[in-house]
N, C-alpha and C positions, 0 to 999 in steps of 0.2 A: 504494500500500500504506500502510495506517495505521500509525502508530508505536505501540509498546507503551506502556501506561499508565505504565510506569516509565522510559521514555526521556526524555532531556533535550530541552528545547524551545528553539528559537531565539527571539529577541525577537518576530519576526513571528508565530510559532506561538503563543507565550504570549499575545500581544496578542489574537489571534483567539479563543483559548480563554477568556480573561478578559472580552473584550468591551470593551476599552479601547485607545486608540491607543498606538503604541510610545513616543511622547514622554511620555505620561502614566506609563508604567511606569518610564521613566528618571527622571522627576520624583519618583515615589514612592520610588525608591531613595535619593534625597537626603533625604527626610523621615522614612523609617522604617528604622532601623538593622537591623531583622530581615529586610528584603528584601535578600538577598545572592546574586545569581546568580553563577555561576562566570564569570570573564572570561579569555578566551584571548588569545594574542598579537594585537595590533591592537585590543584592546578588545571583541572579539566576545563577546556574552553568551549563556550557556546556562543555562536555568532548570530546576532539579530539580522533581520532582512537588510537593514541599513548598513550593517557591517559588511555584508556580502556585496552590496552595491559599491561601497567604497573600495573593497578589494578588487572588484572588477575594474573600477576606474583607475586604480593604481597600476594594475596589470596593463591596461590599454595604454596609459600614458607612458609607462616605462618600456614596454615591449613592442608596441605598434607605432607610437608616435615619437619614440626616441628621446623622451625627456630623461634627465638624470634624477636621482633621488632629491638632490637640492632643488631641481626644477619643479618637481611635484610639491615639495615643501613650500616653495615660493608661491606657486599657484594657489595652494590652500591659504597661505597667509594673505595674499593680495585679493583673491576672489571669493574666498569662503567655502565652507563645507557644501552648501547647496549647489554651487556652481561646479565644484569638483565632482559631486555625486552625479551630475548630468552626464559625465563621461562614462559612468558605469551603468546608468539606467536612463537611456535616451527617451524611453516611453514615459518616464515619470511614474512608474508603478509604486514607488515608495516615496512618501511625503516626508520631507525633512523640515523640522521646525527651525526657527531662528537659532543661531549659534548658541550652544550650551543647553538647548532644550532637547527633549526626547523626540525622536522620530517616531511616527506612527504610520501604519499602513493606511491606504485610502479609506477602506471600509470603517476603520475606527475613527477616522477624521470626520465622519458624517455627524450631523446633529445628535444622533443617538449616542455617539461616543463622547460628547461633551467637550469637544475641542474648541475653546473660544477663539483661538487664532484662526482656525479653519472657518468658523462661522463668520468672523469679520471679513475674511477673504471672499466668501460667498456673498455676503451683504454688499461689499464694494462692487463685485461683478454685477449683481442685480441692479444696484443703483446706476451703474454705468449703462446697462442695457435699457433701463427705464428712461434715462436721459436721451439716449439715441432714439428710442421709440417715440418719445414726445416731440423730438425735433422733426422726425419724419411726419408725424401726424399734423404738426403745425404747418408744414409746407403744403400738405394736401388739403387743408381746410380753407 
Protein backbone atom coordinates (compact mmCIF):
# COMPACT_ATOMS: atom_id res chain seq x y z
CA UNK A 1 0.00 0.00 0.00
CA UNK A 2 1.37 3.40 -0.98
CA UNK A 3 1.75 6.14 1.61
CA UNK A 4 -0.34 9.28 1.59
CA UNK A 5 1.38 12.29 -0.04
CA UNK A 6 1.24 13.97 3.38
CA UNK A 7 2.86 11.07 5.25
CA UNK A 8 6.31 11.33 6.73
CA UNK A 9 9.08 9.42 4.95
CA UNK A 10 11.96 7.45 6.37
CA UNK A 11 15.40 8.31 5.07
CA UNK A 12 15.32 5.37 2.66
CA UNK A 13 11.93 6.42 1.28
CA UNK A 14 13.07 10.03 0.97
CA UNK A 15 16.29 8.97 -0.74
CA UNK A 16 14.33 6.89 -3.26
CA UNK A 17 11.89 9.74 -3.93
CA UNK A 18 14.66 12.31 -4.35
CA UNK A 19 16.95 10.00 -6.30
CA UNK A 20 20.00 10.47 -4.09
CA UNK A 21 21.74 8.06 -1.69
CA UNK A 22 20.97 8.24 2.03
CA UNK A 23 24.46 9.40 2.93
CA UNK A 24 24.03 12.36 0.57
CA UNK A 25 20.83 13.41 2.36
CA UNK A 26 22.68 13.28 5.68
CA UNK A 27 25.51 15.37 4.19
CA UNK A 28 23.07 17.97 2.84
CA UNK A 29 21.60 18.31 6.35
CA UNK A 30 25.03 19.51 7.52
CA UNK A 31 25.36 22.03 4.67
CA UNK A 32 21.82 23.41 4.45
CA UNK A 33 20.22 24.62 7.69
CA UNK A 34 16.78 24.59 6.06
CA UNK A 35 16.82 20.79 5.72
CA UNK A 36 15.58 19.68 9.12
CA UNK A 37 13.92 16.27 9.28
CA UNK A 38 12.37 15.20 12.53
CA UNK A 39 14.66 12.95 14.56
CA UNK A 40 13.25 10.37 16.89
CA UNK A 41 14.96 8.47 19.68
CA UNK A 42 18.02 6.73 18.36
CA UNK A 43 18.50 9.39 15.67
CA UNK A 44 15.99 7.95 13.21
CA UNK A 45 15.00 10.58 10.65
CA UNK A 46 11.50 11.28 9.36
CA UNK A 47 11.08 13.65 6.44
CA UNK A 48 7.96 15.80 6.09
CA UNK A 49 6.58 16.49 2.59
CA UNK A 50 8.22 19.94 2.63
CA UNK A 51 11.58 18.35 3.53
CA UNK A 52 11.35 16.10 0.48
CA UNK A 53 10.49 19.10 -1.72
CA UNK A 54 13.56 20.94 -0.43
CA UNK A 55 15.76 17.90 -1.00
CA UNK A 56 14.49 17.68 -4.58
CA UNK A 57 15.24 21.37 -5.04
CA UNK A 58 18.78 20.97 -3.71
CA UNK A 59 19.39 17.97 -5.95
CA UNK A 60 18.13 19.82 -9.01
CA UNK A 61 20.13 22.95 -8.28
CA UNK A 62 23.34 21.02 -7.56
CA UNK A 63 23.16 18.22 -10.11
CA UNK A 64 21.14 19.63 -13.00
CA UNK A 65 21.65 23.40 -12.83
CA UNK A 66 25.29 23.24 -11.74
CA UNK A 67 25.13 25.44 -8.65
CA UNK A 68 27.65 24.94 -5.87
CA UNK A 69 26.72 24.36 -2.24
CA UNK A 70 27.54 28.01 -1.53
CA UNK A 71 25.38 28.99 -4.50
CA UNK A 72 22.36 27.15 -3.10
CA UNK A 73 23.01 28.66 0.34
CA UNK A 74 23.13 32.13 -1.22
CA UNK A 75 19.93 31.46 -3.19
CA UNK A 76 18.19 30.51 0.05
CA UNK A 77 19.55 33.55 1.87
CA UNK A 78 18.60 36.00 -0.91
CA UNK A 79 15.31 34.56 -2.15
CA UNK A 80 13.96 32.59 0.78
CA UNK A 81 12.66 29.12 1.41
CA UNK A 82 9.47 29.47 -0.61
CA UNK A 83 11.36 30.44 -3.77
CA UNK A 84 13.87 27.66 -3.22
CA UNK A 85 11.05 25.14 -2.79
CA UNK A 86 9.69 26.08 -6.22
CA UNK A 87 12.73 24.35 -7.72
CA UNK A 88 11.71 21.06 -6.10
CA UNK A 89 7.94 21.38 -6.46
CA UNK A 90 7.08 23.33 -9.63
CA UNK A 91 3.37 22.39 -9.33
CA UNK A 92 3.17 23.88 -5.82
CA UNK A 93 1.71 20.72 -4.27
CA UNK A 94 3.16 21.64 -0.86
CA UNK A 95 2.35 25.03 0.65
CA UNK A 96 5.18 26.78 2.46
CA UNK A 97 4.25 29.29 5.15
CA UNK A 98 6.37 32.42 5.67
CA UNK A 99 9.94 31.86 6.88
CA UNK A 100 10.03 30.19 10.26
CA UNK A 101 6.45 28.94 10.01
CA UNK A 102 5.38 25.39 9.53
CA UNK A 103 4.56 24.20 6.07
CA UNK A 104 1.25 22.50 5.47
CA UNK A 105 -0.13 20.42 2.66
CA UNK A 106 -2.82 22.20 0.57
CA UNK A 107 -5.68 20.12 1.99
CA UNK A 108 -4.81 21.22 5.52
CA UNK A 109 -4.56 24.84 4.39
CA UNK A 110 -8.26 24.96 3.53
CA UNK A 111 -10.61 26.80 5.90
CA UNK A 112 -11.33 23.55 7.77
CA UNK A 113 -7.62 23.39 8.62
CA UNK A 114 -7.77 26.77 10.37
CA UNK A 115 -4.80 28.32 8.60
CA UNK A 116 -5.29 32.06 8.99
CA UNK A 117 -2.46 32.80 6.55
CA UNK A 118 -4.14 30.78 3.81
CA UNK A 119 -7.52 32.34 4.59
CA UNK A 120 -6.00 35.83 4.18
CA UNK A 121 -4.53 34.78 0.82
CA UNK A 122 -7.89 33.47 -0.38
CA UNK A 123 -9.65 36.61 0.84
CA UNK A 124 -7.16 38.82 -1.03
CA UNK A 125 -7.69 36.75 -4.21
CA UNK A 126 -11.48 37.04 -3.87
CA UNK A 127 -11.31 40.79 -3.29
CA UNK A 128 -9.15 41.16 -6.39
CA UNK A 129 -11.59 39.08 -8.44
CA UNK A 130 -14.51 41.15 -7.14
CA UNK A 131 -12.77 44.40 -8.10
CA UNK A 132 -12.10 43.08 -11.62
CA UNK A 133 -15.70 41.89 -11.96
CA UNK A 134 -17.06 45.27 -10.81
CA UNK A 135 -14.80 47.04 -13.33
CA UNK A 136 -16.14 44.86 -16.15
CA UNK A 137 -19.74 45.33 -15.04
CA UNK A 138 -19.35 49.11 -14.82
CA UNK A 139 -18.08 49.21 -18.42
CA UNK A 140 -21.07 47.25 -19.72
CA UNK A 141 -23.72 49.25 -17.80
